[in-house]
One Martini backbone bead per residue (centre of mass of N, CA, C, O) as a GRO file, in nm:
protein
  483
    1MET     BB    1   0.906  -1.393   0.061
    2ALA     BB    2   0.677  -1.453  -0.154
    3ASP     BB    3   0.334  -1.519  -0.159
    4ASN     BB    4   0.164  -1.665  -0.427
    5GLY     BB    5  -0.120  -1.804  -0.370
    6GLY     BB    6  -0.144  -1.961  -0.667
    7HIS     BB    7  -0.025  -1.779  -0.862
    8GLU     BB    8   0.109  -1.673  -1.207
    9ASP     BB    9   0.390  -1.558  -1.181
   10ALA     BB   10   0.587  -1.449  -1.474
   11PRO     BB   11   0.829  -1.437  -1.674
   12PRO     BB   12   0.892  -1.451  -2.004
   13ASN     BB   13   1.110  -1.707  -1.950
   14GLY     BB   14   1.000  -1.858  -1.670
   15ASP     BB   15   1.203  -1.716  -1.473
   16HIS     BB   16   1.213  -1.713  -1.101
   17HIS     BB   17   1.397  -1.558  -0.823
   18PRO     BB   18   1.366  -1.523  -0.515
   19PRO     BB   19   1.471  -1.379  -0.248
   20ALA     BB   20   1.665  -1.422   0.008
   21ILE     BB   21   1.669  -1.481   0.343
   22VAL     BB   22   1.844  -1.451   0.633
   23ALA     BB   23   1.619  -1.636   0.780
   24ASN     BB   24   1.481  -1.960   0.848
   25GLY     BB   25   1.232  -2.076   1.051
   26ASP     BB   26   1.250  -2.386   0.938
   27ASP     BB   27   1.593  -2.367   0.982
   28GLN     BB   28   1.672  -2.434   1.270
   29GLU     BB   29   1.938  -2.441   1.475
   30PRO     BB   30   2.047  -2.615   1.712
   31ALA     BB   31   2.174  -2.633   1.995
   32ALA     BB   32   2.469  -2.666   2.118
   33ASN     BB   33   2.681  -2.883   2.221
   34GLY     BB   34   2.968  -2.944   2.378
   35ASP     BB   35   3.141  -2.969   2.119
   36ASP     BB   36   3.026  -2.718   1.978
   37GLN     BB   37   3.110  -2.515   2.195
   38ALA     BB   38   3.412  -2.552   2.162
   39GLU     BB   39   3.421  -2.469   1.867
   40ALA     BB   40   3.291  -2.193   1.908
   41ALA     BB   41   3.509  -2.081   2.091
   42ALA     BB   42   3.741  -2.099   1.882
   43ASN     BB   43   3.550  -1.902   1.684
   44GLY     BB   44   3.390  -1.692   1.882
   45GLY     BB   45   3.096  -1.781   1.966
   46ASP     BB   46   3.075  -1.708   2.267
   47GLN     BB   47   3.110  -1.410   2.238
   48ALA     BB   48   2.861  -1.368   2.066
   49ALA     BB   49   2.660  -1.482   2.268
   50ALA     BB   50   2.725  -1.288   2.497
   51ALA     BB   51   2.657  -1.033   2.341
   52ASN     BB   52   2.365  -1.111   2.295
   53ASP     BB   53   2.277  -1.133   2.590
   54GLN     BB   54   2.351  -0.846   2.664
   55ALA     BB   55   2.165  -0.708   2.459
   56ALA     BB   56   1.904  -0.827   2.568
   57ALA     BB   57   1.930  -0.706   2.851
   58GLU     BB   58   1.936  -0.411   2.755
   59ASN     BB   59   1.657  -0.415   2.628
   60ASP     BB   60   1.502  -0.481   2.884
   61GLN     BB   61   1.597  -0.233   3.044
   62ALA     BB   62   1.488  -0.022   2.847
   63ALA     BB   63   1.193  -0.104   2.867
   64ALA     BB   64   1.165  -0.049   3.168
   65ALA     BB   65   1.252   0.252   3.157
   66ASN     BB   66   0.997   0.301   2.938
   67GLY     BB   67   0.751   0.128   3.043
   68GLY     BB   68   0.721  -0.074   2.809
   69GLU     BB   69   0.681   0.055   2.508
   70HIS     BB   70   0.712  -0.244   2.341
   71GLU     BB   71   0.499  -0.444   2.450
   72GLU     BB   72   0.278  -0.423   2.235
   73ALA     BB   73   0.455  -0.523   2.001
   74ASN     BB   74   0.517  -0.811   2.135
   75ARG     BB   75   0.233  -0.949   2.139
   76ASP     BB   76   0.257  -1.036   1.814
   77LEU     BB   77   0.497  -1.204   1.880
   78PRO     BB   78   0.676  -1.462   1.911
   79ASN     BB   79   0.766  -1.722   2.129
   80VAL     BB   80   1.143  -1.722   2.169
   81ALA     BB   81   1.293  -1.759   2.446
   82GLY     BB   82   1.411  -2.075   2.383
   83ILE     BB   83   1.551  -1.959   2.119
   84ARG     BB   84   1.846  -1.989   1.970
   85ALA     BB   85   2.065  -1.867   1.778
   86PRO     BB   86   2.220  -1.935   1.523
   87ARG     BB   87   2.550  -1.944   1.483
   88GLU     BB   88   2.570  -1.764   1.227
   89LEU     BB   89   2.388  -1.533   1.345
   90ARG     BB   90   2.572  -1.459   1.595
   91ARG     BB   91   2.807  -1.335   1.397
   92VAL     BB   92   2.622  -1.106   1.334
   93GLU     BB   93   2.586  -0.795   1.322
   94VAL     BB   94   2.346  -0.582   1.418
   95ASP     BB   95   2.370  -0.372   1.190
   96ALA     BB   96   2.341  -0.578   0.961
   97LEU     BB   97   2.064  -0.683   1.035
   98HIS     BB   98   1.920  -0.415   1.026
   99GLN     BB   99   1.970  -0.356   0.719
  100VAL     BB  100   1.829  -0.607   0.611
  101LEU     BB  101   1.546  -0.576   0.744
  102LEU     BB  102   1.473  -0.297   0.622
  103ARG     BB  103   1.456  -0.438   0.314
  104MET     BB  104   1.212  -0.596   0.404
  105PRO     BB  105   0.928  -0.719   0.403
  106ALA     BB  106   0.694  -0.749   0.641
  107ALA     BB  107   0.648  -1.058   0.619
  108GLU     BB  108   0.948  -1.132   0.654
  109VAL     BB  109   0.990  -1.002   0.928
  110ALA     BB  110   0.780  -1.174   1.077
  111ARG     BB  111   0.927  -1.442   1.031
  112CYS     BB  112   1.198  -1.362   1.171
  113SER     BB  113   1.072  -1.331   1.463
  114GLY     BB  114   1.063  -1.669   1.480
  115VAL     BB  115   1.367  -1.760   1.507
  116CYS     BB  116   1.459  -1.552   1.746
  117ARG     BB  117   1.531  -1.335   1.997
  118ARG     BB  118   1.719  -1.143   1.851
  119LEU     BB  119   1.522  -1.065   1.623
  120ARG     BB  120   1.274  -0.993   1.785
  121ASP     BB  121   1.400  -0.757   1.952
  122LEU     BB  122   1.475  -0.585   1.709
  123ILE     BB  123   1.187  -0.564   1.579
  124ALA     BB  124   1.041  -0.440   1.847
  125THR     BB  125   1.163  -0.181   1.806
  126ASP     BB  126   1.090   0.144   1.742
  127SER     BB  127   1.334   0.218   1.562
  128PHE     BB  128   1.295  -0.003   1.352
  129ARG     BB  129   1.002   0.057   1.263
  130ARG     BB  130   1.066   0.343   1.163
  131GLY     BB  131   1.284   0.265   0.961
  132HIS     BB  132   1.107   0.075   0.792
  133GLN     BB  133   0.897   0.287   0.714
  134ARG     BB  134   1.088   0.478   0.564
  135HIS     BB  135   1.188   0.275   0.355
  136ARG     BB  136   0.906   0.176   0.240
  137SER     BB  137   0.804   0.465   0.151
  138ARG     BB  138   1.012   0.454  -0.104
  139HIS     BB  139   0.837   0.163  -0.182
  140PRO     BB  140   0.570   0.157  -0.320
  141MET     BB  141   0.273  -0.051  -0.379
  142PRO     BB  142   0.073  -0.166  -0.597
  143LEU     BB  143  -0.276  -0.231  -0.617
  144PHE     BB  144  -0.457  -0.547  -0.666
  145PHE     BB  145  -0.701  -0.757  -0.821
  146TYR     BB  146  -0.851  -1.069  -0.795
  147ARG     BB  147  -1.127  -1.171  -1.005
  148LEU     BB  148  -1.391  -1.333  -1.063
  149ASP     BB  149  -1.540  -1.432  -1.396
  150HIS     BB  150  -1.791  -1.535  -1.222
  151TRP     BB  151  -2.134  -1.648  -1.080
  152ALA     BB  152  -2.132  -1.922  -0.905
  153PHE     BB  153  -2.108  -1.738  -0.614
  154PRO     BB  154  -2.337  -1.507  -0.512
  155ASP     BB  155  -2.299  -1.562  -0.173
  156ARG     BB  156  -1.994  -1.472  -0.220
  157VAL     BB  157  -1.709  -1.313  -0.093
  158ARG     BB  158  -1.422  -1.226  -0.297
  159VAL     BB  159  -1.085  -1.158  -0.185
  160HIS     BB  160  -0.778  -1.048  -0.381
  161LEU     BB  161  -0.522  -0.870  -0.249
  162ARG     BB  162  -0.236  -0.711  -0.405
  163ALA     BB  163   0.121  -0.647  -0.421
  164VAL     BB  164   0.368  -0.471  -0.609
  165ASP     BB  165   0.703  -0.548  -0.657
  166VAL     BB  166   0.872  -0.389  -0.890
  167ALA     BB  167   1.173  -0.460  -0.846
  168ALA     BB  168   1.118  -0.783  -0.795
  169ARG     BB  169   0.875  -0.897  -0.958
  170GLU     BB  170   0.638  -0.924  -0.733
  171THR     BB  171   0.393  -1.058  -0.511
  172HIS     BB  172   0.171  -0.970  -0.231
  173PRO     BB  173  -0.026  -1.040   0.016
  174VAL     BB  174  -0.292  -0.862   0.188
  175ILE     BB  175  -0.602  -0.953   0.110
  176CYS     BB  176  -0.763  -1.278   0.187
  177PHE     BB  177  -1.102  -1.388   0.101
  178SER     BB  178  -1.385  -1.612   0.176
  179HIS     BB  179  -1.735  -1.502   0.215
  180ALA     BB  180  -2.026  -1.573   0.365
  181ASP     BB  181  -2.327  -1.371   0.265
  182ALA     BB  182  -2.666  -1.338   0.280
  183ASP     BB  183  -2.675  -1.010   0.222
  184LEU     BB  184  -2.464  -1.074  -0.041
  185ARG     BB  185  -2.610  -1.141  -0.353
  186SER     BB  186  -2.314  -1.053  -0.487
  187ALA     BB  187  -2.030  -0.969  -0.719
  188ASP     BB  188  -1.980  -0.689  -0.638
  189PRO     BB  189  -1.693  -0.498  -0.611
  190ARG     BB  190  -1.823  -0.279  -0.404
  191VAL     BB  191  -1.832  -0.446  -0.144
  192PHE     BB  192  -1.509  -0.413  -0.177
  193THR     BB  193  -1.322  -0.114  -0.078
  194ILE     BB  194  -1.092   0.130  -0.149
  195GLU     BB  195  -1.071   0.458   0.017
  196GLY     BB  196  -0.764   0.435   0.136
  197SER     BB  197  -0.400   0.543   0.165
  198CYS     BB  198  -0.176   0.558   0.464
  199ASP     BB  199   0.103   0.458   0.611
  200GLY     BB  200  -0.024   0.145   0.583
  201ILE     BB  201  -0.320   0.244   0.584
  202LEU     BB  202  -0.646   0.117   0.535
  203LEU     BB  203  -0.945   0.218   0.373
  204LEU     BB  204  -1.247   0.023   0.421
  205SER     BB  205  -1.522  -0.115   0.244
  206TYR     BB  206  -1.815  -0.320   0.360
  207HIS     BB  207  -2.060  -0.220   0.235
  208THR     BB  208  -2.185  -0.054   0.529
  209ARG     BB  209  -1.885  -0.073   0.616
  210LEU     BB  210  -1.606   0.071   0.808
  211TYR     BB  211  -1.240   0.058   0.780
  212ALA     BB  212  -0.931   0.024   0.958
  213CYS     BB  213  -0.604  -0.098   0.839
  214ASN     BB  214  -0.305  -0.306   0.904
  215PRO     BB  215  -0.162  -0.561   0.733
  216SER     BB  216   0.120  -0.586   0.884
  217THR     BB  217  -0.025  -0.603   1.192
  218ARG     BB  218  -0.333  -0.685   1.203
  219ARG     BB  219  -0.486  -0.411   1.252
  220TRP     BB  220  -0.813  -0.271   1.359
  221ARG     BB  221  -1.127  -0.079   1.273
  222ARG     BB  222  -1.424   0.057   1.338
  223LEU     BB  223  -1.640   0.280   1.156
  224PRO     BB  224  -1.818   0.507   1.046
  225PRO     BB  225  -2.045   0.521   0.763
  226LEU     BB  226  -1.939   0.754   0.552
  227HIS     BB  227  -2.003   0.606   0.264
  228ASP     BB  228  -2.319   0.576   0.266
  229ASP     BB  229  -2.413   0.910   0.270
  230HIS     BB  230  -2.130   0.965   0.147
  231VAL     BB  231  -1.813   1.105   0.013
  232ILE     BB  232  -1.506   0.980  -0.023
  233VAL     BB  233  -1.185   1.172  -0.107
  234GLY     BB  234  -0.989   1.136   0.161
  235PHE     BB  235  -0.665   1.014   0.305
  236TYR     BB  236  -0.469   1.148   0.584
  237GLY     BB  237  -0.187   1.304   0.720
  238HIS     BB  238  -0.123   1.495   1.033
  239GLY     BB  239   0.186   1.564   1.075
  240ALA     BB  240   0.416   1.417   1.229
  241ILE     BB  241   0.499   1.086   1.249
  242ASP     BB  242   0.510   1.075   1.573
  243GLU     BB  243   0.209   1.263   1.569
  244ARG     BB  244  -0.003   1.149   1.381
  245GLU     BB  245  -0.298   1.237   1.211
  246TYR     BB  246  -0.596   1.078   1.094
  247ARG     BB  247  -0.788   1.162   0.797
  248VAL     BB  248  -1.118   1.235   0.663
  249LEU     BB  249  -1.247   1.326   0.348
  250TYR     BB  250  -1.583   1.460   0.295
  251HIS     BB  251  -1.910   1.460   0.132
  252THR     BB  252  -2.202   1.547   0.052
  253ALA     BB  253  -2.464   1.543  -0.121
  254ARG     BB  254  -2.611   1.624  -0.390
  255PRO     BB  255  -2.638   1.935  -0.395
  256GLY     BB  256  -2.422   2.137  -0.236
  257CYS     BB  257  -2.156   2.056  -0.124
  258ARG     BB  258  -2.005   1.953   0.179
  259TYR     BB  259  -1.721   1.959   0.398
  260TRP     BB  260  -1.545   1.702   0.586
  261VAL     BB  261  -1.370   1.616   0.902
  262PHE     BB  262  -1.223   1.307   1.009
  263SER     BB  263  -1.094   1.158   1.307
  264LEU     BB  264  -0.939   0.863   1.368
  265SER     BB  265  -0.755   0.916   1.621
  266PHE     BB  266  -1.020   1.065   1.793
  267PHE     BB  267  -1.196   0.834   1.792
  268PRO     BB  268  -1.500   0.939   1.952
  269ASP     BB  269  -1.430   1.231   2.079
  270GLN     BB  270  -1.426   1.354   1.780
  271PRO     BB  271  -1.608   1.517   1.576
  272PRO     BB  272  -1.699   1.613   1.293
  273ARG     BB  273  -1.602   1.870   1.054
  274ASP     BB  274  -1.724   2.163   0.915
  275ILE     BB  275  -1.574   2.335   0.613
  276GLY     BB  276  -1.729   2.337   0.358
  277ARG     BB  277  -1.603   2.564   0.078
  278PRO     BB  278  -1.280   2.630   0.085
  279ALA     BB  279  -1.220   2.923  -0.123
  280ASP     BB  280  -1.106   3.194  -0.317
  281LEU     BB  281  -1.246   3.079  -0.568
  282GLU     BB  282  -1.541   3.053  -0.731
  283ALA     BB  283  -1.467   2.823  -0.929
  284VAL     BB  284  -1.391   2.623  -0.707
  285ARG     BB  285  -1.663   2.622  -0.556
  286ALA     BB  286  -1.824   2.509  -0.795
  287VAL     BB  287  -1.679   2.237  -0.803
  288LEU     BB  288  -1.740   2.153  -0.508
  289ALA     BB  289  -2.054   2.153  -0.535
  290GLU     BB  290  -2.042   1.895  -0.731
  291GLY     BB  291  -1.813   1.716  -0.645
  292ILE     BB  292  -1.590   1.493  -0.568
  293SER     BB  293  -1.458   1.222  -0.651
  294PRO     BB  294  -1.430   0.926  -0.555
  295SER     BB  295  -1.160   0.756  -0.427
  296TYR     BB  296  -1.215   0.477  -0.575
  297GLU     BB  297  -1.185   0.631  -0.860
  298MET     BB  298  -0.997   0.899  -0.742
  299PRO     BB  299  -0.713   0.911  -0.614
  300PRO     BB  300  -0.525   1.096  -0.433
  301VAL     BB  301  -0.225   1.291  -0.416
  302ALA     BB  302   0.034   1.296  -0.177
  303ILE     BB  303   0.215   1.610  -0.103
  304ALA     BB  304   0.299   1.666   0.172
  305HIS     BB  305   0.016   1.894   0.257
  306ARG     BB  306  -0.119   1.772  -0.021
  307LEU     BB  307  -0.395   1.728  -0.229
  308HIS     BB  308  -0.452   1.556  -0.553
  309TRP     BB  309  -0.657   1.609  -0.845
  310ARG     BB  310  -0.803   1.558  -1.105
  311ALA     BB  311  -1.013   1.667  -1.308
  312GLN     BB  312  -1.313   1.851  -1.242
  313ALA     BB  313  -1.566   1.855  -1.413
  314ALA     BB  314  -1.511   2.137  -1.631
  315SER     BB  315  -1.225   2.125  -1.536
  316LEU     BB  316  -0.856   2.103  -1.604
  317ASN     BB  317  -0.765   2.134  -1.326
  318VAL     BB  318  -0.582   2.088  -1.046
  319LEU     BB  319  -0.682   1.978  -0.746
  320VAL     BB  320  -0.636   2.138  -0.416
  321PHE     BB  321  -0.550   2.036  -0.072
  322ASP     BB  322  -0.489   2.197   0.225
  323THR     BB  323  -0.437   2.035   0.534
  324VAL     BB  324  -0.373   2.290   0.709
  325ALA     BB  325  -0.571   2.523   0.596
  326GLU     BB  326  -0.829   2.404   0.471
  327SER     BB  327  -0.797   2.448   0.141
  328PHE     BB  328  -0.876   2.536  -0.191
  329GLY     BB  329  -0.733   2.473  -0.520
  330TRP     BB  330  -0.527   2.531  -0.824
  331ILE     BB  331  -0.365   2.376  -1.117
  332PRO     BB  332  -0.242   2.401  -1.402
  333PRO     BB  333  -0.188   2.230  -1.670
  334PRO     BB  334  -0.031   2.103  -1.906
  335ASN     BB  335   0.110   2.146  -2.229
  336GLN     BB  336   0.044   2.071  -2.582
  337GLN     BB  337   0.106   2.000  -2.903
  338GLU     BB  338  -0.152   2.088  -3.165
  339GLY     BB  339  -0.026   2.177  -3.417
  340ASN     BB  340  -0.058   2.533  -3.368
  341GLN     BB  341  -0.127   2.441  -3.070
  342MET     BB  342  -0.182   2.489  -2.721
  343ILE     BB  343  -0.294   2.234  -2.504
  344PRO     BB  344  -0.447   2.093  -2.257
  345VAL     BB  345  -0.393   1.838  -2.029
  346GLU     BB  346  -0.582   1.535  -1.986
  347GLY     BB  347  -0.514   1.341  -1.755
  348ASP     BB  348  -0.481   0.996  -1.621
  349GLN     BB  349  -0.246   1.061  -1.398
  350LEU     BB  350  -0.130   1.086  -1.069
  351LEU     BB  351   0.200   1.151  -0.923
  352GLU     BB  352   0.511   1.076  -0.758
  353ILE     BB  353   0.835   1.252  -0.810
  354ASN     BB  354   1.061   1.334  -0.601
  355GLY     BB  355   0.831   1.520  -0.447
  356ARG     BB  356   0.658   1.552  -0.712
  357LEU     BB  357   0.432   1.638  -0.937
  358ALA     BB  358   0.258   1.417  -1.167
  359MET     BB  359   0.173   1.344  -1.521
  360THR     BB  360  -0.032   1.150  -1.738
  361LEU     BB  361  -0.042   1.031  -2.092
  362VAL     BB  362  -0.242   0.817  -2.286
  363SER     BB  363  -0.179   0.629  -2.564
  364GLN     BB  364  -0.156   0.382  -2.794
  365THR     BB  365   0.194   0.373  -2.746
  366THR     BB  366   0.210   0.583  -2.497
  367VAL     BB  367   0.370   0.749  -2.205
  368ASP     BB  368   0.341   1.062  -2.069
  369VAL     BB  369   0.562   1.274  -1.856
  370TRP     BB  370   0.499   1.515  -1.607
  371VAL     BB  371   0.663   1.780  -1.411
  372LEU     BB  372   0.648   1.981  -1.139
  373GLN     BB  373   0.768   2.293  -1.089
  374GLU     BB  374   0.858   2.577  -1.016
  375GLY     BB  375   0.589   2.793  -1.050
  376GLU     BB  376   0.388   2.596  -1.199
  377ALA     BB  377   0.582   2.431  -1.395
  378TRP     BB  378   0.596   2.221  -1.669
  379GLU     BB  379   0.778   1.907  -1.744
  380HIS     BB  380   0.896   1.701  -1.971
  381HIS     BB  381   1.039   1.393  -1.873
  382TYR     BB  382   0.900   1.127  -2.014
  383GLN     BB  383   0.879   0.817  -2.213
  384ILE     BB  384   0.656   0.538  -2.265
  385SER     BB  385   0.643   0.232  -2.403
  386LEU     BB  386   0.420   0.016  -2.546
  387PRO     BB  387   0.311  -0.326  -2.583
  388VAL     BB  388   0.131  -0.364  -2.849
  389ASP     BB  389   0.121  -0.667  -2.924
  390LEU     BB  390   0.038  -0.772  -2.636
  391LEU     BB  391  -0.215  -0.600  -2.604
  392ASN     BB  392  -0.361  -0.736  -2.836
  393VAL     BB  393  -0.359  -1.026  -2.723
  394PHE     BB  394  -0.495  -0.924  -2.421
  395GLY     BB  395  -0.711  -0.684  -2.471
  396GLY     BB  396  -0.594  -0.359  -2.473
  397TYR     BB  397  -0.800  -0.308  -2.713
  398ASP     BB  398  -1.034  -0.181  -2.895
  399ASP     BB  399  -1.218  -0.171  -3.190
  400GLU     BB  400  -1.077   0.134  -3.244
  401GLY     BB  401  -0.769   0.126  -3.105
  402PHE     BB  402  -0.800   0.184  -2.812
  403VAL     BB  403  -0.713   0.206  -2.493
  404SER     BB  404  -0.840  -0.029  -2.237
  405ALA     BB  405  -0.620  -0.037  -2.059
  406ALA     BB  406  -0.494  -0.004  -1.752
  407VAL     BB  407  -0.259   0.259  -1.678
  408PHE     BB  408   0.027   0.239  -1.447
  409ALA     BB  409   0.250   0.444  -1.303
  410VAL     BB  410   0.594   0.397  -1.180
  411SER     BB  411   0.842   0.593  -1.060
  412GLN     BB  412   1.099   0.433  -0.938
  413GLU     BB  413   1.122   0.255  -1.237
  414ARG     BB  414   0.973   0.346  -1.494
  415ASN     BB  415   0.706   0.191  -1.489
  416VAL     BB  416   0.434  -0.018  -1.607
  417LEU     BB  417   0.089  -0.103  -1.564
  418ALA     BB  418  -0.109  -0.337  -1.760
  419GLN     BB  419  -0.459  -0.384  -1.768
  420CYS     BB  420  -0.599  -0.666  -1.850
  421PRO     BB  421  -0.843  -0.879  -1.808
  422ALA     BB  422  -0.626  -1.158  -1.750
  423MET     BB  423  -0.375  -0.946  -1.750
  424MET     BB  424  -0.060  -0.827  -1.619
  425LEU     BB  425   0.178  -0.578  -1.716
  426GLN     BB  426   0.531  -0.527  -1.695
  427CYS     BB  427   0.704  -0.224  -1.795
  428ASP     BB  428   0.925  -0.045  -1.963
  429THR     BB  429   1.027   0.230  -2.150
  430GLU     BB  430   1.059   0.027  -2.417
  431GLY     BB  431   0.824  -0.208  -2.391
  432ASN     BB  432   0.922  -0.421  -2.204
  433VAL     BB  433   0.843  -0.725  -2.067
  434LEU     BB  434   0.901  -0.827  -1.727
  435MET     BB  435   0.594  -0.914  -1.639
  436PHE     BB  436   0.347  -1.149  -1.542
  437TYR     BB  437  -0.002  -1.130  -1.419
  438SER     BB  438  -0.189  -1.419  -1.294
  439LEU     BB  439  -0.517  -1.597  -1.255
  440ALA     BB  440  -0.698  -1.851  -1.285
  441GLY     BB  441  -1.025  -1.731  -1.340
  442HIS     BB  442  -0.921  -1.425  -1.342
  443LEU     BB  443  -0.918  -1.093  -1.289
  444THR     BB  444  -0.760  -0.781  -1.340
  445VAL     BB  445  -0.751  -0.506  -1.082
  446LEU     BB  446  -0.683  -0.192  -1.051
  447SER     BB  447  -0.684   0.052  -0.783
  448ARG     BB  448  -0.472   0.313  -0.771
  449TYR     BB  449  -0.313   0.215  -0.528
  450MET     BB  450  -0.085   0.248  -0.255
  451LEU     BB  451   0.160   0.069  -0.049
  452GLN     BB  452   0.297   0.149   0.276
  453GLU     BB  453   0.470  -0.016   0.474
  454SER     BB  454   0.390  -0.087   0.834
  455LEU     BB  455   0.496  -0.161   1.189
  456LEU     BB  456   0.336   0.036   1.331
  457ALA     BB  457   0.177   0.124   1.621
  458HIS     BB  458  -0.178   0.191   1.686
  459ALA     BB  459  -0.415   0.290   1.911
  460PHE     BB  460  -0.661   0.311   1.685
  461LEU     BB  461  -0.567  -0.013   1.634
  462PRO     BB  462  -0.683  -0.272   1.846
  463MET     BB  463  -0.764  -0.499   1.657
  464ARG     BB  464  -0.826  -0.835   1.592
  465GLN     BB  465  -0.940  -1.110   1.442
  466GLU     BB  466  -1.094  -1.212   1.712
  467ASP     BB  467  -1.285  -0.935   1.714
  468ALA     BB  468  -1.481  -1.040   1.531
  469ILE     BB  469  -1.801  -1.017   1.392
  470ASP     BB  470  -2.083  -1.027   1.260
  471GLY     BB  471  -2.000  -0.894   0.928
  472ASP     BB  472  -1.707  -0.932   0.940
  473PRO     BB  473  -1.433  -0.957   0.772
  474PRO     BB  474  -1.160  -1.176   0.706
  475PHE     BB  475  -0.896  -0.999   0.646
  476PHE     BB  476  -0.625  -1.213   0.734
  477GLN     BB  477  -0.648  -1.444   0.562
  478VAL     BB  478  -0.459  -1.710   0.456
  479GLY     BB  479  -0.548  -1.733   0.173
  480LEU     BB  480  -0.744  -1.862  -0.120
  481ASN     BB  481  -1.032  -2.016  -0.207
  482THR     BB  482  -1.098  -2.090  -0.564
  483GLU     BB  483  -1.305  -2.339  -0.592
   0.00000   0.00000   0.00000
C-alpha cells in the first residue's frame, strides 16, 4: 500500500482505493488458545501449522547447508521468531503466498516480513528476492521530485523523491529528507541529483559527494566524487544478473574529452580505466570529443548490453555505447514527412518498448512514438493525444503556444506523464487524464529516470543509515516535514 506522505494524489473523480495487501502487520491475530486449537484441528489448521513448522525447519537446514547464505539478508528483517502466523494465513499455500508477494512493491514486502516468521523466511530466501527483482524489472517506475517553490529556508536541503506506479496510479516514497547544512546555503536542485539508475540501485550526488544506494534495502556506499571534476554520462550493469558488475561511464572536461570506466563493484581494489574515445567513425569521435551530455540532463536508455543517448552536438543520430566491446557508434533517427520531404526526427525522449529502442516526438497536441526494428529501420508505433485543455489550465504551454510541460512516455501502459509547474498529469493514449499528482506548496519535477525495485543484497553496498557521518544526507528518513 503506497505511503502518500502527505501529498495529494487524486484521480479526476476524487476516488482512489489502494490495493489491499495480503497481511497487515498491525492486525496480527493472536495465537490460538486451547479452544481455538481444537477448532483449528477440526478445520485442518493443525496440519497447516505443522506443515509451516516443518517448512521453517527445512529453510533453516537449507541455510545451514549453504553456509547461512541468506543470513545477511535476514539481518535487516524484523525479529518475528515468537510471532505465529495468523490462522487464515497458515491455510494459504506457500506457492500462493510466493506469487502474491512477487507482485507487491518492495515497501509492502518489507512490511509483510514483520507479520510472522512464515512470511519473513519466505521473503529472506535468495530465490524469492531474485524472482521479485525479475518481476519488478518488468514494471519500472518513473521518478519525480516534489520541490519547494519558495526560498524561505535557504540553509536547508529538502528532498522528496517519489516513484509513480503507473498501473496502480499511485506514488511511493523513495528518498525523503529535510537536512540542515551550513555549507549549502542554497535551494539549488543540483545539490541533490540522480546521476544514474540500474537494477534498483541509484547513483546519487549530494553537493561534492557521490553515493550508490538501494532504496528498497536501505543499503548504500560512499564513492569517489567522479561528478565533481568530471561528467558522469552512464551507469550500467555488466554481465549476467547473478554475477553482475556495476560500472560508471564518465568523461573528462572539455575540450578533447576522454572516457573512463569506473567499477562500483570492485572499488577500491580496481582503479578507473581510461578507454579514450573508442569509435570506428571519425564523425563519432568528433562528437565524443565535444562530450556527451551529463546523465542528470539526458539519462541514457539501456537495452541489452548497449546504452543509447539522444542526438549529441551537431549530429541528429542516436549515440550508442556497446558496454561489452566498450566502443561507440550511432544509429540514424527515424524520418517523418514534412511537406514533400522526409526529414530526420529530432526526438524528445528515448525509451524501451518490449526490449526494443523507441523514440518520442512531442508536438502541441500529440506524442508520436517510433520503435526500432531489425536492420536499424524505424516504424511509427502509435500516437498519444495530450489533454490540451487541462495543460492550458495548469500552465503546460508557453506564451507562444508551445508545450512547456515536460512530457515523459511510459511504455508498459502507453501512458504519458505531463509535468506542469505545480501539477503532474497521468494520461492515456486518448488524452484522458487518469490521475493528478501534486503536493501543496511544491513544484513537480520529472527526473527522466526509472526505478526498478530490487530486494537483492549487494556486497558493495554495506552501509546502513546509522553509518552516516557529518555531511552525509539522511537518505532513508521516512516522511518529510514540509512545514
